[in-house]
N, CA and C atoms as a LAMMPS dump frame, in Angstrom:
ITEM: TIMESTEP
0
ITEM: NUMBER OF ATOMS
237
ITEM: BOX BOUNDS ff ff ff
-5.0000000000000000e+02 5.0000000000000000e+02
-5.0000000000000000e+02 5.0000000000000000e+02
-5.0000000000000000e+02 5.0000000000000000e+02
ITEM: ATOMS id mol type element x y z
1 1 1 N 218.566 332.739 -45.224
2 1 2 C 217.395 333.509 -45.815
3 1 3 C 218.262 333.582 -47.277
4 2 1 N 219.31 334.442 -46.904
5 2 2 C 219.822 335.031 -48.155
6 2 3 C 220.549 333.788 -48.991
7 3 1 N 221.379 333.004 -48.395
8 3 2 C 222.063 332.045 -49.409
9 3 3 C 221.161 331.126 -50.1
10 4 1 N 219.953 330.651 -49.485
11 4 2 C 218.953 330.096 -50.09
12 4 3 C 218.125 330.95 -51.487
13 5 1 N 218.372 332.537 -51.076
14 5 2 C 217.845 333.207 -52.165
15 5 3 C 218.748 333.268 -53.382
16 6 1 N 219.927 333.188 -53.012
17 6 2 C 221.001 333.266 -53.901
18 6 3 C 220.897 331.693 -54.838
19 7 1 N 220.97 330.952 -53.991
20 7 2 C 220.861 329.649 -55.315
21 7 3 C 219.552 329.417 -56.127
22 8 1 N 218.506 330.353 -55.352
23 8 2 C 217.278 330.249 -56.304
24 8 3 C 217.52 331.041 -57.347
25 9 1 N 218.057 332.376 -57.098
26 9 2 C 218.051 333.096 -58.281
27 9 3 C 219.013 332.509 -59.282
28 10 1 N 220.029 332.033 -58.666
29 10 2 C 221.404 331.254 -59.97
30 10 3 C 220.183 330.232 -60.623
31 11 1 N 219.501 329.309 -60.038
32 11 2 C 219.039 328.287 -60.677
33 11 3 C 218.432 328.984 -61.814
34 12 1 N 217.233 329.919 -61.116
35 12 2 C 216.029 330.635 -62.279
36 12 3 C 216.638 331.274 -63.121
37 13 1 N 218.245 331.874 -62.992
38 13 2 C 218.667 332.566 -64.221
39 13 3 C 218.772 334.066 -63.739
40 14 1 N 218.123 334.653 -62.406
41 14 2 C 217.772 335.985 -62.412
42 14 3 C 218.961 336.96 -61.923
43 15 1 N 218.88 338.125 -62.64
44 15 2 C 220.133 339.05 -62.527
45 15 3 C 220.676 339.047 -61.153
46 16 1 N 221.853 338.887 -61.001
47 16 2 C 222.529 339.35 -59.449
48 16 3 C 222.033 340.556 -58.748
49 17 1 N 221.113 341.822 -59.464
50 17 2 C 220.712 342.586 -58.817
51 17 3 C 219.657 342.338 -57.599
52 18 1 N 218.779 341.233 -58.279
53 18 2 C 217.726 340.661 -57.193
54 18 3 C 218.252 340.22 -56.074
55 19 1 N 217.382 340.859 -55.189
56 19 2 C 217.741 340.378 -53.651
57 19 3 C 216.297 340.014 -53.073
58 20 1 N 216.976 339.946 -51.714
59 20 2 C 215.711 339.035 -50.942
60 20 3 C 214.8 340.496 -50.766
61 21 1 N 215.581 341.811 -50.907
62 21 2 C 214.864 342.627 -50.426
63 21 3 C 213.82 342.873 -51.688
64 22 1 N 214.308 342.583 -52.669
65 22 2 C 213.223 342.837 -54.118
66 22 3 C 211.841 342.248 -53.802
67 23 1 N 212.092 341.218 -53.212
68 23 2 C 210.653 340.095 -53.012
69 23 3 C 209.661 341.324 -52.193
70 24 1 N 210.36 341.787 -51.325
71 24 2 C 209.584 342.805 -50.47
72 24 3 C 208.697 343.968 -51.616
73 25 1 N 209.558 344.155 -52.456
74 25 2 C 208.895 345.38 -53.448
75 25 3 C 207.853 344.632 -54.253
76 26 1 N 208.057 343.74 -55.08
77 26 2 C 207.366 342.565 -55.681
78 26 3 C 206.186 342.194 -55.055
79 27 1 N 206.293 341.76 -53.734
80 27 2 C 204.997 341.545 -52.811
81 27 3 C 204.4 342.656 -52.792
82 28 1 N 204.645 344.128 -52.572
83 28 2 C 203.851 345.059 -52.284
84 28 3 C 202.855 345.715 -53.581
85 29 1 N 203.856 345.641 -54.817
86 29 2 C 203.54 345.427 -55.74
87 29 3 C 202.356 344.752 -56.229
88 30 1 N 202.524 343.255 -56.178
89 30 2 C 201.354 342.537 -56.568
90 30 3 C 200.26 342.735 -55.617
91 31 1 N 200.521 342.909 -54.407
92 31 2 C 199.551 343.555 -53.603
93 31 3 C 198.362 344.818 -54.398
94 32 1 N 198.976 345.96 -54.471
95 32 2 C 198.395 346.909 -54.953
96 32 3 C 198.117 346.56 -56.481
97 33 1 N 198.681 345.608 -57.151
98 33 2 C 198.085 345.119 -58.767
99 33 3 C 196.396 344.645 -58.244
100 34 1 N 196.571 343.847 -57.046
101 34 2 C 194.887 342.687 -56.483
102 34 3 C 193.977 344.337 -55.976
103 35 1 N 194.405 345.48 -55.883
104 35 2 C 193.531 346.796 -55.519
105 35 3 C 193.704 346.472 -53.735
106 36 1 N 194.902 346.004 -53.686
107 36 2 C 194.788 345.994 -51.695
108 36 3 C 195.006 347.364 -51.588
109 37 1 N 194.448 348.051 -50.213
110 37 2 C 194.56 349.279 -49.802
111 37 3 C 195.607 349.557 -49.571
112 38 1 N 195.853 350.585 -49.825
113 38 2 C 197.602 350.994 -49.392
114 38 3 C 198.05 351.006 -47.86
115 39 1 N 196.99 351.794 -47.044
116 39 2 C 196.896 351.418 -45.975
117 39 3 C 197.261 349.972 -45.16
118 40 1 N 196.615 349.234 -45.767
119 40 2 C 196.952 347.365 -45.616
120 40 3 C 198.377 347.18 -45.702
121 41 1 N 198.886 347.358 -47.089
122 41 2 C 200.306 347.011 -47.604
123 41 3 C 201.102 347.61 -46.681
124 42 1 N 200.946 348.609 -46.325
125 42 2 C 201.632 349.7 -45.346
126 42 3 C 201.974 348.917 -44.191
127 43 1 N 200.678 348.575 -43.855
128 43 2 C 200.846 347.499 -42.257
129 43 3 C 201.617 346.045 -42.548
130 44 1 N 201.33 345.565 -43.584
131 44 2 C 201.989 344.451 -43.647
132 44 3 C 203.259 344.163 -44.013
133 45 1 N 203.877 345.694 -44.614
134 45 2 C 205.268 345.713 -44.496
135 45 3 C 205.939 346.4 -43.312
136 46 1 N 205.339 346.461 -42.39
137 46 2 C 205.251 347.436 -41.139
138 46 3 C 206.015 348.926 -41.238
139 47 1 N 205.784 349.347 -41.958
140 47 2 C 206.227 350.869 -42.084
141 47 3 C 205.338 351.582 -41.449
142 48 1 N 205.814 352.626 -40.522
143 48 2 C 204.98 354.046 -39.982
144 48 3 C 204.537 354.737 -41.039
145 49 1 N 204.767 354.793 -41.908
146 49 2 C 204.148 356.098 -42.786
147 49 3 C 203.819 355.554 -44.445
148 50 1 N 202.956 356.232 -44.778
149 50 2 C 202.474 355.516 -46.271
150 50 3 C 203.74 355.867 -47.429
151 51 1 N 204.405 357.146 -47.056
152 51 2 C 205.335 357.763 -47.866
153 51 3 C 206.708 356.283 -48.076
154 52 1 N 206.769 355.684 -47.052
155 52 2 C 207.725 355.102 -47.045
156 52 3 C 207.244 353.442 -48.183
157 53 1 N 206.179 353.556 -47.813
158 53 2 C 205.413 352.159 -48.641
159 53 3 C 205.285 352.603 -49.88
160 54 1 N 204.903 353.913 -50.242
161 54 2 C 205.023 354.132 -51.899
162 54 3 C 206.275 353.832 -52.678
163 55 1 N 207.426 353.771 -51.683
164 55 2 C 208.794 353.662 -52.216
165 55 3 C 208.626 351.563 -52.625
166 56 1 N 207.679 351.199 -52.033
167 56 2 C 207.87 349.913 -52.334
168 56 3 C 206.841 349.574 -53.506
169 57 1 N 205.99 350.105 -53.854
170 57 2 C 205.142 349.969 -54.642
171 57 3 C 205.464 350.128 -56.055
172 58 1 N 205.307 349.907 -56.967
173 58 2 C 205.683 350.282 -58.224
174 58 3 C 204.322 349.905 -59.376
175 59 1 N 204.161 351.283 -60.17
176 59 2 C 203.221 351.22 -60.953
177 59 3 C 203.48 350.156 -62.379
178 60 1 N 202.631 349.61 -62.442
179 60 2 C 202.919 348.281 -63.716
180 60 3 C 201.888 348.471 -65.113
181 61 1 N 202.165 348.139 -66.027
182 61 2 C 201.115 348.076 -67.066
183 61 3 C 199.931 347.586 -66.618
184 62 1 N 199.753 346.217 -65.737
185 62 2 C 198.436 346.094 -65.364
186 62 3 C 197.573 347.445 -64.119
187 63 1 N 198.637 347.785 -63.557
188 63 2 C 197.648 348.938 -62.488
189 63 3 C 197.12 350.061 -63.765
190 64 1 N 198.128 350.018 -64.824
191 64 2 C 197.552 351.172 -65.838
192 64 3 C 196.444 350.572 -66.538
193 65 1 N 196.318 349.882 -67.166
194 65 2 C 195.09 348.878 -67.775
195 65 3 C 193.747 349.339 -67.375
196 66 1 N 193.877 348.501 -65.428
197 66 2 C 192.722 348.923 -64.657
198 66 3 C 192.536 349.795 -64.16
199 67 1 N 193.537 351.054 -64.153
200 67 2 C 192.687 352.414 -64.048
201 67 3 C 192.114 352.887 -65.249
202 68 1 N 192.944 352.758 -66.402
203 68 2 C 192.197 353.401 -67.473
204 68 3 C 190.505 352.653 -67.687
205 69 1 N 190.535 351.127 -67.278
206 69 2 C 189.025 350.584 -67.367
207 69 3 C 188.242 351.092 -66.846
208 70 1 N 188.685 351.411 -65.02
209 70 2 C 187.748 352.027 -64.303
210 70 3 C 187.287 353.337 -64.778
211 71 1 N 188.403 354.464 -65.084
212 71 2 C 187.982 355.632 -65.736
213 71 3 C 186.899 355.531 -66.963
214 72 1 N 187.06 354.641 -67.822
215 72 2 C 186.253 354.564 -68.719
216 72 3 C 184.895 353.801 -68.479
217 73 1 N 184.391 353.299 -67.248
218 73 2 C 183.295 352.768 -66.544
219 73 3 C 182.724 353.955 -66.072
220 74 1 N 183.799 354.717 -65.734
221 74 2 C 183.389 356.093 -64.801
222 74 3 C 182.312 356.978 -65.786
223 75 1 N 183.53 357.12 -66.676
224 75 2 C 183.108 358.268 -68.213
225 75 3 C 181.605 357.359 -68.536
226 76 1 N 181.376 355.951 -68.745
227 76 2 C 180.305 355.784 -69.65
228 76 3 C 179.373 355.702 -68.566
229 77 1 N 179.36 355.606 -67.097
230 77 2 C 177.97 355.649 -66.32
231 77 3 C 177.527 357.382 -65.95
232 78 1 N 178.421 358.177 -66.468
233 78 2 C 177.883 359.892 -66.047
234 78 3 C 177.505 360.153 -67.601
235 79 1 N 177.144 359.236 -68.726
236 79 2 C 176.925 360.169 -69.735
237 79 3 C 175.333 359.762 -69.717
């Protein structure tokens, strides 16, 4: 799998720092962006604790925009 990933990485022009392990981080982050529950993401990654999963998930502009939109809706609903 490592060899195949290295070939794909080179073909795509991705930085050498990108690894198969990077895919786990991307997977977790994309699931979080799609509002998948953190406990489910933790289970999918096989983590025993949510703290470990938090390391794998990264906040992105999409996460922030969706959070701001949710807060705006909540604020508007309470007025």
